[in-house]
C-alpha positions as CSV (number, residue, x, y, z in Angstrom):
1,X,59.2,15.4,-42.2
2,X,60.3,18.8,-41.2
3,X,57.3,19.5,-38.9
4,X,58.2,16.6,-36.6
5,X,61.7,18.1,-36.1
6,X,60.1,21.5,-35.5
7,X,57.7,20.2,-32.9
8,X,60.6,18.4,-31.1
9,X,62.8,21.5,-31.2
10,X,59.9,23.7,-29.8
11,X,59.3,21.2,-27.0
12,X,63.0,21.0,-26.1
13,X,63.2,24.9,-26.1
14,X,60.2,25.0,-23.8
15,X,61.9,22.6,-21.4
16,X,65.1,24.7,-21.4
17,X,63.1,27.9,-20.9
18,X,61.2,26.3,-18.0
19,X,64.5,25.2,-16.5
20,X,65.7,28.8,-16.8
21,X,62.6,30.1,-15.1
22,X,63.1,27.6,-12.2
23,X,66.7,28.8,-11.9
24,X,65.7,32.4,-11.8
25,X,63.0,31.8,-9.2
26,X,65.5,29.9,-7.1
27,X,68.1,32.6,-7.3
28,X,65.5,35.3,-6.4
29,X,64.5,33.3,-3.4
30,X,60.9,32.5,-4.5
31,X,61.4,28.8,-4.0
32,X,59.2,28.9,-0.9
33,X,56.2,30.1,-3.0
34,X,56.4,26.9,-5.1
35,X,57.5,28.7,-8.4
36,X,60.6,26.6,-8.6
37,X,58.8,23.3,-8.2
38,X,56.1,24.3,-10.7
39,X,58.7,25.3,-13.3
40,X,60.6,22.1,-12.8
41,X,57.4,20.1,-13.1
42,X,56.7,21.8,-16.4
43,X,60.2,21.0,-17.6
44,X,59.7,17.3,-16.8
45,X,56.3,17.4,-18.5
46,X,57.9,18.9,-21.7
47,X,60.7,16.3,-21.6
48,X,58.1,13.5,-21.3
49,X,56.1,15.0,-24.1
50,X,59.2,15.0,-26.4
51,X,59.9,11.4,-25.6
52,X,56.3,10.3,-26.2
53,X,56.1,12.3,-29.4
54,X,59.3,10.7,-30.7
55,X,57.9,7.2,-29.9
56,X,54.6,8.2,-31.6
57,X,56.5,9.5,-34.6
58,X,58.4,6.3,-35.0
59,X,55.2,4.2,-34.6
60,X,53.4,6.3,-37.2
61,X,56.3,6.2,-39.6
62,X,57.0,9.9,-39.6
63,X,60.6,9.3,-38.6
64,X,63.0,6.4,-39.1
65,X,65.3,5.3,-36.3
66,X,68.9,4.9,-37.2
67,X,70.3,1.4,-37.1
68,X,73.4,1.1,-35.0
69,X,74.8,-2.3,-35.8
70,X,78.5,-3.0,-35.1
71,X,78.5,-5.9,-37.6
72,X,77.6,-3.8,-40.6
73,X,79.4,-0.9,-42.3
74,X,77.5,1.0,-44.9
75,X,74.9,-1.7,-44.9
76,X,77.4,-4.5,-45.8
77,X,78.7,-7.1,-43.3
78,X,82.2,-6.4,-42.0
79,X,84.8,-9.1,-42.9
80,X,86.6,-10.6,-39.9
81,X,90.1,-9.4,-40.9
82,X,89.0,-6.0,-42.3
83,X,90.4,-2.9,-40.6
84,X,88.2,0.1,-40.1
85,X,89.4,3.3,-41.9
86,X,90.8,5.9,-39.6
87,X,88.8,9.2,-39.3
88,X,91.6,11.4,-40.4
89,X,91.8,9.8,-43.9
90,X,89.3,11.5,-46.2
91,X,86.9,9.4,-48.2
């Protein structure tokens, strides 16, 4: 679902922009006014929102997590004496 990816990208961009705003307020010396902490708090909030949205998306079936299983290759069990193909050899 393309809209799930769009929401995640937008939330991640918001976190990066908030981090940039915190940096700018810190460089300008406005840290004593609380702008830096407020921007960092927003960044943490956006990051938590991304995490929770991904968990919700997996629960609702909108996205499928990738299976990382070292005993399978292309969905088939790896034989004990089998050698993995090197990456420089084309398929």
